[in-house]
TORKOL-4160 file (C-alpha; in steps of 0.2 Angstrom, whole numbers, padded with zeros to 4 digits, m for minus):
450
<pt num="1" X="0413" Y="0525" Z="0666"/>
<pt num="2" X="0409" Y="0524" Z="0648"/>
<pt num="3" X="0405" Y="0540" Z="0637"/>
<pt num="4" X="0387" Y="0536" Z="0636"/>
<pt num="5" X="0384" Y="0534" Z="0655"/>
<pt num="6" X="0395" Y="0550" Z="0658"/>
<pt num="7" X="0384" Y="0560" Z="0646"/>
<pt num="8" X="0368" Y="0554" Z="0654"/>
<pt num="9" X="0375" Y="0559" Z="0671"/>
<pt num="10" X="0380" Y="0576" Z="0665"/>
<pt num="11" X="0363" Y="0579" Z="0658"/>
<pt num="12" X="0355" Y="0574" Z="0674"/>
<pt num="13" X="0366" Y="0586" Z="0684"/>
<pt num="14" X="0362" Y="0601" Z="0673"/>
<pt num="15" X="0343" Y="0598" Z="0674"/>
<pt num="16" X="0345" Y="0597" Z="0693"/>
<pt num="17" X="0355" Y="0612" Z="0694"/>
<pt num="18" X="0342" Y="0622" Z="0684"/>
<pt num="19" X="0329" Y="0617" Z="0696"/>
<pt num="20" X="0319" Y="0605" Z="0684"/>
<pt num="21" X="0311" Y="0590" Z="0693"/>
<pt num="22" X="0300" Y="0584" Z="0679"/>
<pt num="23" X="0307" Y="0570" Z="0668"/>
<pt num="24" X="0314" Y="0576" Z="0652"/>
<pt num="25" X="0305" Y="0572" Z="0636"/>
<pt num="26" X="0313" Y="0558" Z="0626"/>
<pt num="27" X="0321" Y="0563" Z="0610"/>
<pt num="28" X="0313" Y="0556" Z="0594"/>
<pt num="29" X="0330" Y="0554" Z="0586"/>
<pt num="30" X="0341" Y="0540" Z="0591"/>
<pt num="31" X="0358" Y="0535" Z="0585"/>
<pt num="32" X="0360" Y="0517" Z="0578"/>
<pt num="33" X="0379" Y="0513" Z="0578"/>
<pt num="34" X="0376" Y="0497" Z="0568"/>
<pt num="35" X="0362" Y="0503" Z="0556"/>
<pt num="36" X="0362" Y="0490" Z="0542"/>
<pt num="37" X="0366" Y="0495" Z="0524"/>
<pt num="38" X="0352" Y="0492" Z="0511"/>
<pt num="39" X="0359" Y="0489" Z="0494"/>
<pt num="40" X="0349" Y="0489" Z="0478"/>
<pt num="41" X="0354" Y="0489" Z="0460"/>
<pt num="42" X="0342" Y="0497" Z="0447"/>
<pt num="43" X="0339" Y="0490" Z="0430"/>
<pt num="44" X="0351" Y="0503" Z="0422"/>
<pt num="45" X="0365" Y="0498" Z="0433"/>
<pt num="46" X="0364" Y="0511" Z="0446"/>
<pt num="47" X="0369" Y="0505" Z="0464"/>
<pt num="48" X="0360" Y="0513" Z="0479"/>
<pt num="49" X="0366" Y="0511" Z="0497"/>
<pt num="50" X="0354" Y="0518" Z="0510"/>
<pt num="51" X="0358" Y="0519" Z="0529"/>
<pt num="52" X="0344" Y="0524" Z="0541"/>
<pt num="53" X="0351" Y="0534" Z="0555"/>
<pt num="54" X="0338" Y="0543" Z="0565"/>
<pt num="55" X="0349" Y="0553" Z="0578"/>
<pt num="56" X="0345" Y="0570" Z="0570"/>
<pt num="57" X="0333" Y="0576" Z="0556"/>
<pt num="58" X="0347" Y="0578" Z="0543"/>
<pt num="59" X="0354" Y="0567" Z="0529"/>
<pt num="60" X="0368" Y="0567" Z="0516"/>
<pt num="61" X="0365" Y="0562" Z="0498"/>
<pt num="62" X="0381" Y="0557" Z="0488"/>
<pt num="63" X="0384" Y="0552" Z="0470"/>
<pt num="64" X="0400" Y="0542" Z="0467"/>
<pt num="65" X="0407" Y="0540" Z="0450"/>
<pt num="66" X="0420" Y="0527" Z="0447"/>
<pt num="67" X="0432" Y="0539" Z="0437"/>
<pt num="68" X="0447" Y="0548" Z="0443"/>
<pt num="69" X="0464" Y="0552" Z="0437"/>
<pt num="70" X="0468" Y="0533" Z="0435"/>
<pt num="71" X="0456" Y="0533" Z="0421"/>
<pt num="72" X="0465" Y="0546" Z="0411"/>
<pt num="73" X="0480" Y="0545" Z="0399"/>
<pt num="74" X="0495" Y="0555" Z="0396"/>
<pt num="75" X="0491" Y="0570" Z="0386"/>
<pt num="76" X="0474" Y="0571" Z="0393"/>
<pt num="77" X="0477" Y="0572" Z="0412"/>
<pt num="78" X="0466" Y="0583" Z="0423"/>
<pt num="79" X="0450" Y="0578" Z="0414"/>
<pt num="80" X="0441" Y="0571" Z="0429"/>
<pt num="81" X="0445" Y="0586" Z="0440"/>
<pt num="82" X="0440" Y="0599" Z="0427"/>
<pt num="83" X="0424" Y="0589" Z="0424"/>
<pt num="84" X="0420" Y="0591" Z="0442"/>
<pt num="85" X="0421" Y="0610" Z="0441"/>
<pt num="86" X="0410" Y="0609" Z="0425"/>
<pt num="87" X="0396" Y="0599" Z="0434"/>
<pt num="88" X="0392" Y="0615" Z="0443"/>
<pt num="89" X="0390" Y="0625" Z="0427"/>
<pt num="90" X="0373" Y="0621" Z="0422"/>
<pt num="91" X="0360" Y="0611" Z="0413"/>
<pt num="92" X="0345" Y="0616" Z="0402"/>
<pt num="93" X="0334" Y="0615" Z="0418"/>
<pt num="94" X="0346" Y="0623" Z="0430"/>
<pt num="95" X="0357" Y="0636" Z="0423"/>
<pt num="96" X="0375" Y="0642" Z="0428"/>
<pt num="97" X="0377" Y="0645" Z="0447"/>
<pt num="98" X="0359" Y="0639" Z="0449"/>
<pt num="99" X="0364" Y="0622" Z="0457"/>
<pt num="100" X="0372" Y="0628" Z="0473"/>
<pt num="101" X="0360" Y="0643" Z="0474"/>
<pt num="102" X="0346" Y="0630" Z="0475"/>
<pt num="103" X="0354" Y="0620" Z="0488"/>
<pt num="104" X="0358" Y="0635" Z="0499"/>
<pt num="105" X="0340" Y="0642" Z="0497"/>
<pt num="106" X="0334" Y="0626" Z="0504"/>
<pt num="107" X="0346" Y="0626" Z="0519"/>
<pt num="108" X="0359" Y="0614" Z="0513"/>
<pt num="109" X="0377" Y="0614" Z="0508"/>
<pt num="110" X="0385" Y="0605" Z="0493"/>
<pt num="111" X="0402" Y="0602" Z="0486"/>
<pt num="112" X="0412" Y="0589" Z="0477"/>
<pt num="113" X="0430" Y="0581" Z="0476"/>
<pt num="114" X="0440" Y="0571" Z="0464"/>
<pt num="115" X="0454" Y="0559" Z="0468"/>
<pt num="116" X="0465" Y="0547" Z="0458"/>
<pt num="117" X="0451" Y="0534" Z="0460"/>
<pt num="118" X="0434" Y="0543" Z="0460"/>
<pt num="119" X="0424" Y="0559" Z="0458"/>
<pt num="120" X="0410" Y="0562" Z="0471"/>
<pt num="121" X="0396" Y="0574" Z="0474"/>
<pt num="122" X="0386" Y="0578" Z="0489"/>
<pt num="123" X="0372" Y="0588" Z="0497"/>
<pt num="124" X="0368" Y="0589" Z="0515"/>
<pt num="125" X="0350" Y="0593" Z="0519"/>
<pt num="126" X="0337" Y="0593" Z="0532"/>
<pt num="127" X="0330" Y="0576" Z="0529"/>
<pt num="128" X="0313" Y="0582" Z="0522"/>
<pt num="129" X="0323" Y="0591" Z="0508"/>
<pt num="130" X="0333" Y="0576" Z="0502"/>
<pt num="131" X="0322" Y="0573" Z="0487"/>
<pt num="132" X="0329" Y="0589" Z="0480"/>
<pt num="133" X="0346" Y="0580" Z="0478"/>
<pt num="134" X="0338" Y="0567" Z="0467"/>
<pt num="135" X="0331" Y="0581" Z="0456"/>
<pt num="136" X="0347" Y="0590" Z="0455"/>
<pt num="137" X="0359" Y="0575" Z="0453"/>
<pt num="138" X="0349" Y="0565" Z="0441"/>
<pt num="139" X="0348" Y="0580" Z="0430"/>
<pt num="140" X="0366" Y="0584" Z="0429"/>
<pt num="141" X="0370" Y="0565" Z="0427"/>
<pt num="142" X="0364" Y="0566" Z="0409"/>
<pt num="143" X="0360" Y="0584" Z="0404"/>
<pt num="144" X="0376" Y="0594" Z="0407"/>
<pt num="145" X="0378" Y="0608" Z="0395"/>
<pt num="146" X="0397" Y="0610" Z="0394"/>
<pt num="147" X="0395" Y="0627" Z="0386"/>
<pt num="148" X="0411" Y="0631" Z="0377"/>
<pt num="149" X="0413" Y="0648" Z="0385"/>
<pt num="150" X="0410" Y="0641" Z="0402"/>
<pt num="151" X="0423" Y="0627" Z="0398"/>
<pt num="152" X="0436" Y="0640" Z="0392"/>
<pt num="153" X="0434" Y="0650" Z="0408"/>
<pt num="154" X="0434" Y="0636" Z="0420"/>
<pt num="155" X="0449" Y="0628" Z="0412"/>
<pt num="156" X="0458" Y="0645" Z="0416"/>
<pt num="157" X="0452" Y="0644" Z="0434"/>
<pt num="158" X="0459" Y="0626" Z="0436"/>
<pt num="159" X="0476" Y="0631" Z="0428"/>
<pt num="160" X="0477" Y="0645" Z="0441"/>
<pt num="161" X="0472" Y="0633" Z="0455"/>
<pt num="162" X="0487" Y="0622" Z="0449"/>
<pt num="163" X="0499" Y="0637" Z="0449"/>
<pt num="164" X="0494" Y="0642" Z="0467"/>
<pt num="165" X="0492" Y="0625" Z="0475"/>
<pt num="166" X="0506" Y="0616" Z="0466"/>
<pt num="167" X="0518" Y="0625" Z="0456"/>
<pt num="168" X="0520" Y="0640" Z="0468"/>
<pt num="169" X="0521" Y="0627" Z="0483"/>
<pt num="170" X="0538" Y="0619" Z="0483"/>
<pt num="171" X="0533" Y="0605" Z="0495"/>
<pt num="172" X="0518" Y="0600" Z="0484"/>
<pt num="173" X="0529" Y="0601" Z="0468"/>
<pt num="174" X="0541" Y="0589" Z="0477"/>
<pt num="175" X="0527" Y="0576" Z="0480"/>
<pt num="176" X="0522" Y="0577" Z="0462"/>
<pt num="177" X="0540" Y="0574" Z="0457"/>
<pt num="178" X="0542" Y="0559" Z="0468"/>
<pt num="179" X="0525" Y="0551" Z="0463"/>
<pt num="180" X="0529" Y="0553" Z="0445"/>
<pt num="181" X="0546" Y="0545" Z="0447"/>
<pt num="182" X="0539" Y="0531" Z="0458"/>
<pt num="183" X="0528" Y="0525" Z="0444"/>
<pt num="184" X="0534" Y="0519" Z="0427"/>
<pt num="185" X="0518" Y="0512" Z="0420"/>
<pt num="186" X="0503" Y="0515" Z="0432"/>
<pt num="187" X="0493" Y="0531" Z="0430"/>
<pt num="188" X="0494" Y="0535" Z="0448"/>
<pt num="189" X="0510" Y="0543" Z="0442"/>
<pt num="190" X="0501" Y="0559" Z="0437"/>
<pt num="191" X="0492" Y="0572" Z="0448"/>
<pt num="192" X="0474" Y="0573" Z="0450"/>
<pt num="193" X="0473" Y="0591" Z="0444"/>
<pt num="194" X="0483" Y="0587" Z="0428"/>
<pt num="195" X="0499" Y="0593" Z="0420"/>
<pt num="196" X="0499" Y="0611" Z="0415"/>
<pt num="197" X="0502" Y="0607" Z="0396"/>
<pt num="198" X="0488" Y="0595" Z="0396"/>
<pt num="199" X="0476" Y="0607" Z="0404"/>
<pt num="200" X="0481" Y="0620" Z="0391"/>
<pt num="201" X="0478" Y="0608" Z="0376"/>
<pt num="202" X="0462" Y="0601" Z="0383"/>
<pt num="203" X="0446" Y="0604" Z="0372"/>
<pt num="204" X="0428" Y="0604" Z="0376"/>
<pt num="205" X="0426" Y="0588" Z="0365"/>
<pt num="206" X="0439" Y="0580" Z="0377"/>
<pt num="207" X="0428" Y="0584" Z="0392"/>
<pt num="208" X="0412" Y="0579" Z="0383"/>
<pt num="209" X="0418" Y="0562" Z="0378"/>
<pt num="210" X="0424" Y="0559" Z="0396"/>
<pt num="211" X="0407" Y="0564" Z="0403"/>
<pt num="212" X="0398" Y="0553" Z="0391"/>
<pt num="213" X="0409" Y="0538" Z="0394"/>
<pt num="214" X="0410" Y="0539" Z="0413"/>
<pt num="215" X="0394" Y="0548" Z="0420"/>
<pt num="216" X="0381" Y="0535" Z="0418"/>
<pt num="217" X="0371" Y="0525" Z="0431"/>
<pt num="218" X="0380" Y="0509" Z="0428"/>
<pt num="219" X="0396" Y="0518" Z="0433"/>
<pt num="220" X="0389" Y="0527" Z="0448"/>
<pt num="221" X="0384" Y="0523" Z="0466"/>
<pt num="222" X="0371" Y="0534" Z="0476"/>
<pt num="223" X="0373" Y="0534" Z="0494"/>
<pt num="224" X="0361" Y="0541" Z="0507"/>
<pt num="225" X="0364" Y="0541" Z="0525"/>
<pt num="226" X="0353" Y="0550" Z="0538"/>
<pt num="227" X="0335" Y="0552" Z="0545"/>
<pt num="228" X="0327" Y="0544" Z="0530"/>
<pt num="229" X="0315" Y="0529" Z="0526"/>
<pt num="230" X="0323" Y="0516" Z="0515"/>
<pt num="231" X="0307" Y="0513" Z="0505"/>
<pt num="232" X="0304" Y="0532" Z="0502"/>
<pt num="233" X="0322" Y="0534" Z="0496"/>
<pt num="234" X="0322" Y="0519" Z="0484"/>
<pt num="235" X="0305" Y="0526" Z="0477"/>
<pt num="236" X="0313" Y="0543" Z="0474"/>
<pt num="237" X="0329" Y="0536" Z="0467"/>
<pt num="238" X="0319" Y="0525" Z="0455"/>
<pt num="239" X="0308" Y="0540" Z="0450"/>
<pt num="240" X="0322" Y="0552" Z="0446"/>
<pt num="241" X="0336" Y="0540" Z="0441"/>
<pt num="242" X="0327" Y="0525" Z="0434"/>
<pt num="243" X="0324" Y="0531" Z="0417"/>
<pt num="244" X="0342" Y="0537" Z="0413"/>
<pt num="245" X="0349" Y="0525" Z="0400"/>
<pt num="246" X="0363" Y="0513" Z="0404"/>
<pt num="247" X="0380" Y="0520" Z="0398"/>
<pt num="248" X="0392" Y="0511" Z="0387"/>
<pt num="249" X="0402" Y="0496" Z="0394"/>
<pt num="250" X="0418" Y="0503" Z="0400"/>
<pt num="251" X="0434" Y="0494" Z="0396"/>
<pt num="252" X="0447" Y="0498" Z="0408"/>
<pt num="253" X="0465" Y="0493" Z="0403"/>
<pt num="254" X="0475" Y="0500" Z="0417"/>
<pt num="255" X="0493" Y="0493" Z="0417"/>
<pt num="256" X="0500" Y="0486" Z="0433"/>
<pt num="257" X="0516" Y="0494" Z="0440"/>
<pt num="258" X="0531" Y="0482" Z="0438"/>
<pt num="259" X="0541" Y="0478" Z="0453"/>
<pt num="260" X="0554" Y="0492" Z="0457"/>
<pt num="261" X="0572" Y="0485" Z="0458"/>
<pt num="262" X="0582" Y="0499" Z="0464"/>
<pt num="263" X="0582" Y="0516" Z="0473"/>
<pt num="264" X="0576" Y="0531" Z="0462"/>
<pt num="265" X="0581" Y="0549" Z="0467"/>
<pt num="266" X="0575" Y="0565" Z="0461"/>
<pt num="267" X="0581" Y="0583" Z="0465"/>
<pt num="268" X="0569" Y="0598" Z="0464"/>
<pt num="269" X="0578" Y="0615" Z="0463"/>
<pt num="270" X="0565" Y="0628" Z="0467"/>
<pt num="271" X="0563" Y="0644" Z="0476"/>
<pt num="272" X="0560" Y="0640" Z="0495"/>
<pt num="273" X="0566" Y="0644" Z="0512"/>
<pt num="274" X="0572" Y="0627" Z="0518"/>
<pt num="275" X="0575" Y="0610" Z="0511"/>
<pt num="276" X="0562" Y="0596" Z="0511"/>
<pt num="277" X="0564" Y="0577" Z="0510"/>
<pt num="278" X="0550" Y="0564" Z="0505"/>
<pt num="279" X="0553" Y="0546" Z="0502"/>
<pt num="280" X="0540" Y="0534" Z="0495"/>
<pt num="281" X="0538" Y="0515" Z="0495"/>
<pt num="282" X="0527" Y="0504" Z="0485"/>
<pt num="283" X="0514" Y="0495" Z="0496"/>
<pt num="284" X="0498" Y="0485" Z="0494"/>
<pt num="285" X="0481" Y="0492" Z="0497"/>
<pt num="286" X="0467" Y="0485" Z="0508"/>
<pt num="287" X="0464" Y="0469" Z="0498"/>
<pt num="288" X="0480" Y="0463" Z="0505"/>
<pt num="289" X="0481" Y="0456" Z="0523"/>
<pt num="290" X="0498" Y="0466" Z="0525"/>
<pt num="291" X="0488" Y="0482" Z="0523"/>
<pt num="292" X="0482" Y="0481" Z="0542"/>
<pt num="293" X="0500" Y="0480" Z="0548"/>
<pt num="294" X="0505" Y="0495" Z="0537"/>
<pt num="295" X="0490" Y="0504" Z="0544"/>
<pt num="296" X="0496" Y="0501" Z="0562"/>
<pt num="297" X="0514" Y="0505" Z="0557"/>
<pt num="298" X="0509" Y="0521" Z="0550"/>
<pt num="299" X="0500" Y="0526" Z="0566"/>
<pt num="300" X="0516" Y="0521" Z="0576"/>
<pt num="301" X="0527" Y="0531" Z="0565"/>
<pt num="302" X="0517" Y="0547" Z="0562"/>
<pt num="303" X="0501" Y="0546" Z="0572"/>
<pt num="304" X="0502" Y="0563" Z="0580"/>
<pt num="305" X="0515" Y="0572" Z="0591"/>
<pt num="306" X="0518" Y="0557" Z="0602"/>
<pt num="307" X="0523" Y="0546" Z="0587"/>
<pt num="308" X="0540" Y="0540" Z="0584"/>
<pt num="309" X="0545" Y="0551" Z="0570"/>
<pt num="310" X="0539" Y="0567" Z="0578"/>
<pt num="311" X="0545" Y="0562" Z="0596"/>
<pt num="312" X="0563" Y="0557" Z="0590"/>
<pt num="313" X="0567" Y="0569" Z="0576"/>
<pt num="314" X="0557" Y="0585" Z="0582"/>
<pt num="315" X="0557" Y="0584" Z="0601"/>
<pt num="316" X="0573" Y="0573" Z="0606"/>
<pt num="317" X="0586" Y="0576" Z="0592"/>
<pt num="318" X="0579" Y="0593" Z="0587"/>
<pt num="319" X="0585" Y="0590" Z="0569"/>
<pt num="320" X="0567" Y="0592" Z="0561"/>
<pt num="321" X="0554" Y="0606" Z="0561"/>
<pt num="322" X="0542" Y="0592" Z="0557"/>
<pt num="323" X="0541" Y="0574" Z="0552"/>
<pt num="324" X="0528" Y="0562" Z="0547"/>
<pt num="325" X="0521" Y="0549" Z="0536"/>
<pt num="326" X="0506" Y="0544" Z="0526"/>
<pt num="327" X="0498" Y="0528" Z="0520"/>
<pt num="328" X="0482" Y="0528" Z="0509"/>
<pt num="329" X="0475" Y="0510" Z="0513"/>
<pt num="330" X="0459" Y="0511" Z="0502"/>
<pt num="331" X="0462" Y="0512" Z="0484"/>
<pt num="332" X="0458" Y="0504" Z="0468"/>
<pt num="333" X="0476" Y="0499" Z="0466"/>
<pt num="334" X="0492" Y="0497" Z="0477"/>
<pt num="335" X="0499" Y="0514" Z="0482"/>
<pt num="336" X="0513" Y="0523" Z="0491"/>
<pt num="337" X="0518" Y="0524" Z="0509"/>
<pt num="338" X="0527" Y="0541" Z="0512"/>
<pt num="339" X="0539" Y="0547" Z="0524"/>
<pt num="340" X="0543" Y="0565" Z="0525"/>
<pt num="341" X="0552" Y="0578" Z="0535"/>
<pt num="342" X="0559" Y="0596" Z="0535"/>
<pt num="343" X="0576" Y="0600" Z="0543"/>
<pt num="344" X="0579" Y="0613" Z="0556"/>
<pt num="345" X="0590" Y="0627" Z="0549"/>
<pt num="346" X="0608" Y="0622" Z="0549"/>
<pt num="347" X="0604" Y="0603" Z="0548"/>
<pt num="348" X="0610" Y="0594" Z="0533"/>
<pt num="349" X="0597" Y="0585" Z="0523"/>
<pt num="350" X="0607" Y="0569" Z="0522"/>
<pt num="351" X="0608" Y="0568" Z="0541"/>
<pt num="352" X="0589" Y="0570" Z="0542"/>
<pt num="353" X="0586" Y="0557" Z="0528"/>
<pt num="354" X="0597" Y="0545" Z="0538"/>
<pt num="355" X="0587" Y="0548" Z="0554"/>
<pt num="356" X="0571" Y="0544" Z="0545"/>
<pt num="357" X="0578" Y="0527" Z="0539"/>
<pt num="358" X="0585" Y="0524" Z="0556"/>
<pt num="359" X="0568" Y="0525" Z="0564"/>
<pt num="360" X="0561" Y="0512" Z="0551"/>
<pt num="361" X="0576" Y="0501" Z="0555"/>
<pt num="362" X="0571" Y="0500" Z="0573"/>
<pt num="363" X="0554" Y="0494" Z="0568"/>
<pt num="364" X="0562" Y="0480" Z="0558"/>
<pt num="365" X="0574" Y="0475" Z="0571"/>
<pt num="366" X="0565" Y="0478" Z="0588"/>
<pt num="367" X="0548" Y="0472" Z="0592"/>
<pt num="368" X="0535" Y="0486" Z="0596"/>
<pt num="369" X="0531" Y="0486" Z="0614"/>
<pt num="370" X="0514" Y="0480" Z="0619"/>
<pt num="371" X="0509" Y="0497" Z="0626"/>
<pt num="372" X="0514" Y="0506" Z="0610"/>
<pt num="373" X="0506" Y="0494" Z="0599"/>
<pt num="374" X="0489" Y="0495" Z="0609"/>
<pt num="375" X="0490" Y="0514" Z="0609"/>
<pt num="376" X="0491" Y="0514" Z="0590"/>
<pt num="377" X="0477" Y="0502" Z="0588"/>
<pt num="378" X="0466" Y="0512" Z="0600"/>
<pt num="379" X="0470" Y="0528" Z="0590"/>
<pt num="380" X="0465" Y="0520" Z="0574"/>
<pt num="381" X="0449" Y="0512" Z="0581"/>
<pt num="382" X="0444" Y="0528" Z="0590"/>
<pt num="383" X="0446" Y="0539" Z="0575"/>
<pt num="384" X="0436" Y="0527" Z="0564"/>
<pt num="385" X="0422" Y="0525" Z="0576"/>
<pt num="386" X="0421" Y="0544" Z="0579"/>
<pt num="387" X="0420" Y="0547" Z="0560"/>
<pt num="388" X="0406" Y="0535" Z="0558"/>
<pt num="389" X="0396" Y="0546" Z="0570"/>
<pt num="390" X="0394" Y="0558" Z="0555"/>
<pt num="391" X="0382" Y="0555" Z="0542"/>
<pt num="392" X="0393" Y="0562" Z="0529"/>
<pt num="393" X="0409" Y="0552" Z="0534"/>
<pt num="394" X="0399" Y="0536" Z="0536"/>
<pt num="395" X="0393" Y="0539" Z="0518"/>
<pt num="396" X="0411" Y="0543" Z="0512"/>
<pt num="397" X="0418" Y="0527" Z="0520"/>
<pt num="398" X="0405" Y="0517" Z="0510"/>
<pt num="399" X="0409" Y="0526" Z="0494"/>
<pt num="400" X="0428" Y="0525" Z="0496"/>
<pt num="401" X="0427" Y="0506" Z="0499"/>
<pt num="402" X="0414" Y="0503" Z="0485"/>
<pt num="403" X="0424" Y="0512" Z="0472"/>
<pt num="404" X="0439" Y="0503" Z="0477"/>
<pt num="405" X="0431" Y="0486" Z="0477"/>
<pt num="406" X="0417" Y="0482" Z="0489"/>
<pt num="407" X="0408" Y="0493" Z="0502"/>
<pt num="408" X="0407" Y="0477" Z="0514"/>
<pt num="409" X="0426" Y="0478" Z="0516"/>
<pt num="410" X="0424" Y="0492" Z="0528"/>
<pt num="411" X="0416" Y="0480" Z="0541"/>
<pt num="412" X="0433" Y="0470" Z="0541"/>
<pt num="413" X="0443" Y="0486" Z="0545"/>
<pt num="414" X="0443" Y="0486" Z="0564"/>
<pt num="415" X="0444" Y="0468" Z="0566"/>
<pt num="416" X="0459" Y="0468" Z="0554"/>
<pt num="417" X="0468" Y="0482" Z="0565"/>
<pt num="418" X="0464" Y="0473" Z="0581"/>
<pt num="419" X="0473" Y="0457" Z="0575"/>
<pt num="420" X="0489" Y="0466" Z="0571"/>
<pt num="421" X="0504" Y="0459" Z="0581"/>
<pt num="422" X="0521" Y="0466" Z="0585"/>
<pt num="423" X="0528" Y="0452" Z="0573"/>
<pt num="424" X="0516" Y="0459" Z="0559"/>
<pt num="425" X="0524" Y="0476" Z="0561"/>
<pt num="426" X="0541" Y="0469" Z="0559"/>
<pt num="427" X="0536" Y="0458" Z="0544"/>
<pt num="428" X="0529" Y="0473" Z="0534"/>
<pt num="429" X="0543" Y="0484" Z="0539"/>
<pt num="430" X="0556" Y="0471" Z="0532"/>
<pt num="431" X="0545" Y="0467" Z="0517"/>
<pt num="432" X="0542" Y="0484" Z="0510"/>
<pt num="433" X="0554" Y="0497" Z="0517"/>
<pt num="434" X="0570" Y="0493" Z="0508"/>
<pt num="435" X="0581" Y="0504" Z="0498"/>
<pt num="436" X="0577" Y="0495" Z="0482"/>
<pt num="437" X="0558" Y="0499" Z="0484"/>
<pt num="438" X="0561" Y="0517" Z="0488"/>
<pt num="439" X="0559" Y="0533" Z="0478"/>
<pt num="440" X="0567" Y="0549" Z="0486"/>
<pt num="441" X="0564" Y="0567" Z="0483"/>
<pt num="442" X="0575" Y="0581" Z="0489"/>
<pt num="443" X="0569" Y="0599" Z="0488"/>
<pt num="444" X="0585" Y="0610" Z="0485"/>
<pt num="445" X="0580" Y="0628" Z="0489"/>
<pt num="446" X="0587" Y="0642" Z="0478"/>
<pt num="447" X="0586" Y="0660" Z="0482"/>
<pt num="448" X="0572" Y="0671" Z="0474"/>
<pt num="449" X="0576" Y="0680" Z="0458"/>
<pt num="450" X="0579" Y="0698" Z="0462"/>
């Protein structure tokens, strides 16, 4: 019995048990799993994607800017993230703190996020309030104040955030070291939050120039998903965003990362309770057919507590407190595939490191069983489909693919995963997971200073 039929049966049982005999009124809101994406580009270059999803009277409004840490340079890292903070600090029309207060007063919620590839802003509203997003977002796209006092204050906030989330967190510090060592040329080497010295030396003019360069309609995509009417949304977007001037043409000169031809190793000596190991391999992104094999391989290795790494190293051998992996398939440029683990007290880091590589060698030398392969595919497909039941995550999926290249690529994801074979898993394991393509980081804990 499928989930839909099960839900109908349970609802009928509940009505009967409650003594209702009349037929329940049909809800006016219906889910459309394959709702089409309407795309339109305004004269000023703003791309708009609209998905009508009438399952509940809510909608998400998101603005995605194609700017992130990858668009920065050494000496000016952290600009994109700090600008995200400043976008909530007011315009002439909406003063400091007014933006989020206005959203909350109208029953919505809002936030933003910055990555290596993009900066995105969103509001979730009852669908009859979605025009408020257009007023707010169009205003701060072009009228941000960037008050010098607010800038200085928020820069200190971000510096403190960096101290707490990265410099005072040994594991996060190790990943920064590994990422920095893995890249020699590509700007993926520096953290989204920026290096501390760069934050300290950043000026208000640096941020203003970054804003004027990248925050323009021709470098942005508006995405609306929910209980809306396409024509009404397009009319509103044209009304509020249509007169914003097109920004300067952006020349992107992002260097390609040269092929790694030998293992790199870094050791981080820092106050911590236990050691930690992380290994990173250069791998392609979603534009390469191998990405689907890597996606399934990632699920086999680290897709939950029944995955190979957790089952072998934590349950069976009991040499690790935790073990896992991570692969970011959707990105503007090829990224890294991570393996990581924390040893049990008394276990040598080198023994755990060898055990991590042994699990990868098994994937190279022994075909994955049909049952295990299908389980990994099912996990991936179920996770993706369930995420698309959310207006917010459906819009996020569109945004991530659009910034990375083309939102239509999302429609090839499930099909690509389904086609992966055991031979494909072996192929990508052998092709990318060699010692010459590996950067290893070891956290060597030191005792706290007395």
